[in-house]
C-alpha positions in Angstrom: 2.5 122.7 45.2 5.3 125.2 45.0 8.6 124.5 43.4 10.4 124.0 46.7 9.8 123.9 50.5 10.2 127.3 52.2 10.8 128.3 55.9 7.1 129.1 56.5 5.8 125.7 55.3 4.6 123.4 58.0 7.2 120.7 59.0 4.5 118.1 58.9 3.9 118.8 55.2 7.3 117.3 54.5 6.4 113.9 55.8 2.9 114.0 54.2 4.5 114.7 50.8 7.3 112.2 51.0 7.9 109.5 53.6 11.7 109.7 52.9 11.7 112.9 54.9 11.4 110.8 58.0 15.1 109.9 57.7 16.1 113.5 56.9 14.4 114.8 60.0 16.0 112.1 62.1 19.5 112.7 60.7 19.2 116.4 61.5 18.5 115.5 65.1 14.8 116.6 64.9 12.1 114.8 66.8 8.3 114.5 66.3 5.6 116.4 68.2 6.1 119.7 66.3 2.4 120.0 65.6 1.6 122.6 62.9 4.9 124.6 63.5 6.8 125.8 60.5 10.1 124.5 59.2 11.8 127.6 60.4 10.3 127.4 63.9 11.2 123.8 64.4 14.8 124.2 63.1 15.4 127.3 65.3 14.2 125.6 68.4 16.4 122.6 67.8 19.5 124.6 66.7 19.4 123.2 63.1 20.7 125.4 60.3 17.6 126.3 58.3 19.2 126.9 54.8 21.1 123.6 55.1 17.9 121.7 56.1 15.9 123.2 53.3 18.7 122.5 50.8 18.6 118.8 51.7 14.9 118.3 51.8 14.5 120.2 48.5 17.2 118.1 46.9 15.9 114.8 48.1 12.2 115.8 47.6 13.0 116.3 43.9 10.7 119.3 43.5 10.5 120.5 39.9 12.6 123.4 38.7 14.9 123.3 41.7 18.6 123.5 40.6 21.5 122.4 42.8 23.2 125.7 42.1 20.3 127.5 43.7 20.1 125.2 46.8 23.8 125.6 47.9 23.8 129.4 48.3 23.4 129.5 52.1 24.4 126.0 53.0 26.6 125.6 56.1 29.1 123.0 54.9 29.8 121.9 58.5 26.1 121.3 59.1 25.9 119.4 55.9 28.9 117.2 56.9 27.3 116.5 60.3 24.2 115.4 58.5 26.2 113.1 56.2 28.1 111.6 59.2 24.8 110.8 60.9 23.6 109.2 57.7 26.8 107.0 57.8 26.1 106.0 61.4 22.5 105.1 60.5 23.6 102.8 57.7 26.5 101.1 59.5 25.2 101.0 63.0 21.5 100.4 62.5 20.2 99.6 59.0 22.7 97.0 57.8 22.8 95.1 61.1 19.0 95.0 61.3 18.7 93.5 57.8 21.4 91.0 58.7 19.4 89.8 61.7 16.3 89.5 59.6 18.2 87.5 56.9 19.5 85.1 59.6 15.9 84.6 60.9 14.4 84.2 57.4 16.9 81.7 56.0 18.0 78.2 57.1 21.7 78.9 57.3 22.6 75.6 59.0 21.1 73.4 56.3 21.4 75.5 53.1 24.6 76.3 51.4 23.0 79.0 49.2 21.9 80.8 52.4 25.5 80.7 53.7 26.7 82.2 50.4 24.0 84.9 50.5 25.1 85.9 54.0 28.7 85.9 53.0 27.9 88.2 50.1 25.9 90.5 52.4 28.8 90.7 54.8 31.1 91.7 52.0 28.6 94.3 50.9 28.5 95.6 54.5 32.3 95.8 54.7 32.4 97.6 51.3 29.9 100.2 52.7 31.9 100.6 55.9 35.1 101.2 54.0 33.6 103.8 51.7 32.0 105.7 54.6 35.2 105.5 56.7 37.1 107.0 53.7 34.7 109.9 53.6 35.0 110.5 57.3 38.8 110.2 57.4 39.8 111.8 54.0 37.0 113.9 52.4 35.7 115.7 55.5 39.2 116.5 56.8 40.0 117.9 53.4 36.9 120.2 53.6 38.0 121.3 57.1 41.3 122.4 55.6 39.4 124.5 53.1 37.3 126.0 55.8 40.5 127.0 57.6 41.7 128.8 54.4 44.2 126.1 53.2 44.0 124.5 49.8 46.0 121.2 49.7 47.8 120.0 46.6 45.5 119.5 43.6 46.3 115.7 43.5 44.5 115.4 46.8 41.7 117.8 45.9 38.0 117.1 46.1 37.8 117.0 42.3 39.9 113.9 42.5 38.1 112.6 45.6 34.7 113.2 43.9 35.7 110.7 41.1 36.5 108.1 43.7 33.2 109.0 45.4 31.3 108.3 42.3 33.2 105.0 41.6 32.6 103.8 45.1 28.9 104.8 44.9 28.5 102.9 41.6 30.1 99.8 43.1 27.8 99.9 46.1 24.8 100.3 43.9 25.8 97.3 41.8 26.4 95.2 44.9 23.0 95.8 46.5 21.3 95.1 43.1 23.2 91.9 42.8 22.2 90.9 46.3 18.5 91.4 45.6 18.8 89.3 42.4 20.6 86.5 44.1 17.9 86.2 46.8 15.0 86.5 44.3 16.4 84.1 41.7 18.3 81.5 43.6 17.1 81.1 47.2 14.5 78.4 47.4 11.8 79.6 49.8 10.3 76.7 51.8 9.6 78.5 55.1 9.5 82.0 56.4 8.5 83.2 53.0 6.7 86.2 54.4 9.7 87.2 56.5 12.0 86.9 53.5 9.7 89.1 51.5 9.9 91.7 54.3 13.7 91.5 54.2 13.6 92.1 50.5 11.4 95.1 51.0 13.9 96.4 53.6 16.7 95.9 51.1 14.8 97.8 48.4 14.1 100.7 50.8 17.7 100.7 51.9 18.8 100.8 48.2 16.5 103.8 47.6 17.8 105.6 50.7 21.5 104.8 49.8 21.0 106.1 46.2 19.5 109.3 47.6 22.4 109.7 50.0 25.0 109.1 47.2 23.3 111.6 44.9 23.4 114.1 47.7 27.1 113.7 48.1 27.9 113.6 44.4 25.8 116.7 43.6 24.8 119.0 46.5 27.8 118.3 48.8 30.3 118.3 45.8 28.9 121.7 44.6 29.3 123.2 48.0 32.9 122.0 48.2 33.8 123.1 44.7 32.6 126.6 45.5 34.6 126.6 48.7 37.7 125.5 46.8 37.1 128.4 44.3 36.7 130.8 47.2 40.0 129.8 48.7 41.8 130.0 45.4 40.5 133.5 44.7 41.5 134.9 48.1 44.7 132.9 48.4 45.4 130.6 51.3 45.1 132.3 54.7 45.1 135.6 53.0 41.9 137.6 52.9 41.5 141.3 53.5 38.3 140.6 55.4 39.8 138.1 57.8 43.0 140.2 58.3 40.9 143.2 59.0 39.2 141.3 61.8 42.5 140.8 63.5 43.3 144.5 63.5 39.8 145.4 64.8 39.8 143.2 67.8 38.9 144.9 71.1 39.5 144.0 74.7 36.5 142.4 76.4 33.3 141.4 74.5 34.6 137.8 74.6 37.3 138.7 72.0 34.8 139.5 69.2 36.0 141.7 66.4 33.9 144.7 65.2 33.1 142.7 62.0 31.8 139.8 64.1 29.6 142.1 66.1 28.2 143.4 62.9 27.4 139.9 61.8 25.6 139.2 65.1 23.5 142.3 64.6 22.4 141.0 61.2 21.8 137.5 62.4 19.5 138.6 65.2 17.4 140.5 62.7 16.6 137.2 61.1 18.7 137.7 57.9 20.0 134.8 55.8 23.7 134.3 55.2 23.2 135.6 51.6 21.4 138.7 52.9 24.1 139.4 55.4 26.8 139.0 52.8 25.0 141.5 50.5 24.5 144.1 53.3 28.2 143.8 54.5 29.7 143.5 50.9 31.4 140.2 51.7 31.0 136.7 50.4 28.6 134.1 51.8 31.5 131.9 52.8 33.1 134.7 54.8 29.8 135.2 56.6 29.8 131.5 57.4 33.4 131.8 58.7 32.5 134.7 60.9 29.5 132.8 62.3 31.7 129.8 63.1 34.2 132.0 64.9 31.4 133.7 66.9 30.0 130.3 67.9 33.4 129.1 69.0 34.2 132.3 71.0 30.8 132.6 72.7 29.8 128.9 72.8 26.4 130.0 71.4 25.1 128.1 68.4 21.5 129.3 67.9 20.1 132.6 66.7 18.0 132.8 69.9 21.1 132.5 72.0 22.8 135.2 69.9 19.8 137.4 70.3 20.0 137.2 74.1 23.7 137.9 74.0 23.3 140.9 71.7 20.6 142.5 73.9 22.5 141.9 77.2 25.7 143.3 75.7 24.0 146.3 74.1 24.6 145.3 70.4 21.0 145.7 69.6 17.9 147.2 71.4 14.9 145.1 72.1 12.7 147.3 69.8 15.0 146.6 66.9 14.3 142.9 66.7 11.2 140.8 66.1 10.5 138.7 69.2 
């Protein structure tokens, strides 16, 4: 077993190694039926950012000798935020309501005061989860969007402060679900539906494991990506980079409003290079490459390397014999 998953590894190997990858695949919008295709092939066909996908599976998979600082190099923060938002939706819209229905079925609520109190506790836990995830969606992610736009808000609203609140909320959520399990195990007298209640407890344990993994991903991988972006914005100054300004002066008529710099990025992308490799070839930062790619996607409404390849060939940016098809 290698230290981490790589683009050429079969996608099916992820699930064989760790069943938790089922949730990761789902939250990236991937579906089954990929046969023996590689991670790179499946992600490209589904328009999923490959470095971001690999960063998540390698972080959650817990491969030895894999450092967070190594995983974040080519991560697309927007793709990672989309993954986190889908995770939030899974917990709030599916996982928690499903467990609630099973609890109602397993416990005699109408005749057992303890069952009523357990359900009340569960509802409070659900509300706590919803508040935390809503906070991330309405405060943390918009803050990151401002960074991506080159704006650094006041330090008192910075992610360094938000990350402390993240960790406090995560700690509270972890304590609540642990308390919920203990209450059911220690104090609910099982007279009927014992097997169903055991199944509910298994669901809660699995949800706890999933939630812990999600929280760690936010506290470490996502936080590291945002901290790096903050440093990038501070270094170049808000809305003031030579690279971005040069793009404005190099814009040409036609070509869907692409700058010369953006055309260069497209040429590198269709060659199959990573964001890091493109940055090295063009002597710019990885975050600047990511900014160019977002601008290209917005202007052309093309979001996959395959689509960009077709665009580049049709518009004469590359020749067919220059790319690997």
